[in-house]
C-alpha positions as CSV (number, residue, x, y, z in Angstrom):
1,M,0.1,-0.1,0.0
2,T,1.5,3.4,-1.1
3,A,1.8,6.1,1.5
4,L,-0.8,8.4,-0.1
5,R,-3.3,5.3,-0.1
6,L,-2.7,5.0,3.5
7,F,-2.9,8.4,4.2
8,W,-6.4,8.8,2.6
9,K,-7.6,5.5,4.2
10,Y,-7.0,7.1,7.7
11,F,-7.7,10.6,6.8
12,S,-11.6,10.5,7.1
13,P,-12.1,9.0,10.3
14,V,-9.4,11.2,12.1
15,T,-10.6,14.3,10.9
16,Q,-14.3,13.4,11.6
17,G,-13.1,12.4,15.2
18,A,-11.3,16.0,15.4
19,L,-14.1,17.9,14.3
20,G,-16.4,16.0,16.8
21,L,-14.2,16.7,19.6
22,L,-13.7,20.2,18.6
23,L,-17.4,20.6,18.5
24,L,-17.8,19.0,22.0
25,L,-14.8,21.1,23.5
26,Y,-16.5,24.3,22.3
27,W,-19.8,23.3,23.9
28,V,-18.2,22.5,27.2
29,T,-16.1,25.9,27.1
30,S,-18.4,28.4,25.6
31,P,-21.5,28.9,28.2
32,V,-24.0,31.5,27.0
33,P,-24.1,34.5,29.5
34,S,-27.5,34.8,31.6
35,R,-29.7,37.8,31.5
36,N,-28.4,38.9,34.9
37,E,-24.9,38.9,33.6
38,L,-25.4,41.5,30.9
39,V,-24.3,44.9,30.9
40,E,-26.6,47.7,29.4
41,I,-25.2,50.5,27.3
42,D,-26.9,53.4,25.9
43,G,-25.6,56.1,23.6
44,R,-26.0,57.8,20.2
45,L,-25.2,56.2,17.0
46,A,-21.9,57.8,15.8
47,S,-21.3,55.4,12.6
48,Y,-21.6,52.2,11.0
49,T,-20.1,49.9,8.3
50,V,-20.9,46.6,6.6
51,E,-17.6,44.6,6.4
52,A,-16.7,41.2,5.3
53,D,-15.5,38.8,8.0
54,R,-12.0,38.8,8.2
55,S,-11.3,36.4,11.0
56,A,-9.3,33.0,10.5
57,V,-12.3,31.0,10.7
58,A,-14.5,33.3,8.3
59,F,-14.5,30.5,5.7
60,M,-16.7,28.3,8.2
61,S,-19.0,31.2,9.2
62,K,-22.6,31.1,8.2
63,R,-22.4,35.0,7.7
64,H,-19.8,36.7,5.7
65,N,-20.7,40.3,6.2
66,Y,-21.1,42.0,9.7
67,V,-22.6,45.4,10.4
68,L,-20.4,46.9,12.8
69,F,-21.5,50.2,14.5
70,N,-20.1,52.6,17.2
71,L,-21.6,54.7,19.7
72,E,-20.8,58.5,20.5
73,N,-18.5,58.6,23.5
74,R,-17.6,55.1,23.5
75,D,-14.6,53.1,22.6
76,G,-15.1,49.9,20.4
77,R,-17.5,49.0,17.8
78,F,-20.4,46.4,18.3
79,W,-22.6,44.1,16.2
80,S,-25.8,41.9,16.2
81,E,-26.6,39.1,14.0
82,Y,-30.0,40.6,13.8
83,L,-28.8,43.5,11.6
84,G,-28.4,42.8,8.2
85,A,-29.8,44.1,4.8
86,N,-32.1,46.5,6.7
87,A,-29.1,47.9,8.6
88,G,-29.3,51.4,6.4
89,T,-33.1,51.6,7.4
90,V,-32.4,51.1,11.1
91,F,-29.3,53.3,11.3
92,S,-30.8,55.8,9.0
93,E,-29.7,58.9,10.8
94,K,-26.3,59.7,13.1
95,G,-27.2,60.6,16.6
96,T,-30.1,57.9,16.9
97,P,-30.4,56.7,20.5
98,I,-29.3,53.3,21.0
99,R,-29.7,50.5,23.9
100,L,-27.7,47.6,23.8
101,Y,-26.6,44.8,26.1
102,V,-23.2,43.2,26.2
103,S,-21.6,40.5,28.2
104,P,-18.8,42.0,30.6
105,H,-16.7,39.1,30.0
106,P,-17.2,37.9,26.0
107,R,-17.0,34.3,25.3
108,T,-17.0,34.7,21.5
109,H,-14.0,36.4,19.6
110,S,-14.2,39.9,18.6
111,I,-15.4,40.4,14.9
112,N,-12.5,41.9,12.5
113,G,-10.4,42.7,15.5
114,D,-12.7,44.8,17.8
115,G,-16.5,44.2,17.2
116,V,-18.3,43.2,20.4
117,K,-21.3,40.9,20.2
118,T,-24.6,42.3,21.5
119,Y,-27.2,40.2,23.1
120,G,-30.2,42.8,23.0
121,L,-30.5,45.9,20.7
122,Y,-33.1,48.6,20.8
123,V,-32.9,51.6,18.1
124,D,-34.6,54.7,18.7
125,G,-36.9,52.8,21.1
126,S,-37.8,50.1,18.8
127,E,-36.9,46.5,19.9
128,I,-34.6,44.8,17.2
129,V,-33.9,41.8,19.4
130,S,-34.5,41.5,23.0
131,P,-31.6,40.2,25.5
132,E,-34.0,37.2,26.2
133,N,-34.5,36.1,22.7
134,A,-30.8,36.5,21.5
135,I,-29.6,34.3,24.7
136,G,-32.5,31.9,23.7
137,V,-31.2,31.4,20.2
138,D,-27.3,31.2,21.5
139,S,-28.6,28.8,24.3
140,M,-30.1,26.5,21.6
141,V,-27.2,26.2,19.6
142,V,-24.6,25.8,22.5
143,R,-26.7,23.6,24.5
144,W,-28.5,21.4,22.1
145,V,-27.1,21.9,18.4
146,L,-23.4,21.5,19.3
147,P,-23.5,18.3,21.5
148,V,-25.8,16.5,19.2
149,L,-23.7,17.3,16.1
150,G,-20.4,16.6,18.0
151,T,-21.7,13.3,19.4
152,L,-23.0,12.4,15.8
153,I,-19.9,13.1,14.1
154,L,-17.8,11.1,16.6
155,W,-20.2,8.2,16.1
156,L,-19.6,8.6,12.4
157,A,-15.8,8.5,12.9
158,W,-16.0,5.5,15.0
159,R,-17.9,3.6,12.6
160,S,-15.5,4.9,9.8
161,W,-12.6,3.6,12.1
162,K,-14.2,0.3,12.7
163,K,-14.5,0.1,8.5
164,V,-11.0,0.8,8.2
165,A,-10.0,-1.4,10.6
166,R,-11.7,-4.5,9.4
167,E,-10.2,-4.2,5.8
168,P,-7.4,-6.7,5.2
169,A,-4.3,-5.1,4.5
170,R,-3.1,-5.4,0.9
């Protein structure tokens, strides 16, 4: 058996196992903040931009563009997954009052260097997303989807490995 054939024989179960373990590791190490942990921030819109995701894992992201906005008299930028094509309408005027909620200890990486995830967003008194809804969506993904998907992928890796182990050597 050639080295390349040997490599491809074991590549699938090993990469599946690594991906399954990675998902389970993310599930264990990435708790979603509770509503009581969130910090409320009030301010006025200074500017916003729509930027492509420049992170190292952008190819795995379900979204490729982010609406990043900053507030007057506040350092840093913020983003919400609930802003998309309607950002121009929502952020139609500079100086619009904004109330948002963030985790004091962010558990996700910053988008494009300094974009902090918001867990609730109100623009000019109108609710874009409540903190409860944003936390609920993240909780479902982290507490249900990731462990189920990680376990399923590990099971598939185990089955692939068993299949490879049963094949006679050539």
